LUMDREN-388197 format. One line per 2 residues: number of its first residue (from 0); their letters; for each residue x, y, z of C-alpha. Coordinates in steps of 0.5 Angstrom, whole numbers, plus 2048, in hexadecimal, padded with zeros to 3 digits. Each point is the difference from the previous one (the first is absolute). Example, Ala and Ser with C-alpha at 12.3 -4.5 7.8 and 13.67 -1.06 7.14 Angstrom:
BEGIN
0	AS	819 7F7 810 ~ 802 807 7FE;
***
This chain:
BEGIN
0	XX	7EE 802 7D5 ~ 803 803 7F9;
2	XX	7FA 804 7FF ~ 801 803 806;
4	XX	807 803 7FF ~ 7FD 802 7F9;
6	XX	7FA 804 803 ~ 805 803 805;
8	XX	805 802 7FB ~ 7FA 803 7FC;
10	XX	7FD 804 806 ~ 806 803 802;
12	XX	802 801 7F8 ~ 807 803 801;
14	XX	7FF 803 807 ~ 804 7FA 803;
16	XX	807 7FE 800 ~ 805 7FC 804;
18	XX	807 7FF 7FF ~ 807 7FE 804;
20	XX	805 805 802 ~ 806 800 805;
22	XX	7FF 806 805 ~ 807 803 804;
24	XX	7FE 802 807 ~ 803 807 801;
26	XX	802 7FE 807 ~ 804 7F9 800;
28	XX	801 800 7F8 ~ 7FD 7F9 800;
30	XX	7FC 7FE 7F9 ~ 7F9 7FD 801;
32	XX	7FD 7FC 7FB ~ 7F9 803 800;
34	XX	7F9 7FF 7FC ~ 7FC 806 7FE;
36	XX	7F9 800 7FE ~ 7FD 806 7FD;
38	XX	7F8 801 800 ~ 7FC 806 7FE;
40	XX	806 805 802 ~ 802 7FC 807;
42	XX	806 7FC 800 ~ 802 7FB 806;
44	XX	806 7FD 801 ~ 801 7F9 803;
46	XX	804 800 804 ~ 7FF 807 803;
48	XX	807 800 804 ~ 807 7FF 7FF;
50	XX	801 7F8 801 ~ 807 802 804;
52	XX	7FE 806 805 ~ 7F9 800 7FF;
54	XX	7FF 807 7FE ~ 7FA 802 7FD;
56	XX	800 802 7F9 ~ 7FE 807 7FE;
58	XX	800 7FF 7F8 ~ 805 805 7FF;
60	XX	806 7FA 801 ~ 805 7FF 7FA;
62	XX	7FC 7FA 7FC ~ 802 7FC 7FA;
64	XX	7FB 7FC 7FC ~ 802 7F9 800;
66	XX	800 7FB 7FA ~ 801 7F8 801;
68	XX	807 800 7FE ~ 801 805 806;
70	XX	7FE 7FB 806 ~ 800 7F9 802;
72	XX	7F8 7FE 801 ~ 802 7FE 807;
74	XX	802 807 802 ~ 7F9 803 7FF;
76	XX	7FB 800 806 ~ 7F9 7FC 7FE;
78	XX	7FB 805 7FC ~ 7FA 802 804;
80	XX	7FA 7FA 800 ~ 7FC 805 7FC;
82	XX	804 800 7FA ~ 7FE 7F9 7FF;
84	X	807 7FE 7FE;
***
C-alpha cells in the first residue's frame, strides 16, 4: 500500500493538498470543522454544509486553518474513505 501512496504523490506532484479548517457559518455563526482537499485546482470540503443549520457552504465563509492544538480529535468528522486515513 505504501507504494501506491508514493505513486499518488508523484502523479499529483504538487497539485494536491489537504488541510483542516474551521468554517464560520454566516447564517447561524456556528463553527464547523471541515477537511479540505484540493486537486488540480478544484477544492472540496467535507462536510459541505454547516453542521448546525445545514446551510451549504459557498467557499466565501470566514475560515481559519487549524493546528492540532486548536481542537480535540473527537470534534472532527471522519475523513472521506478515499483519503485512506
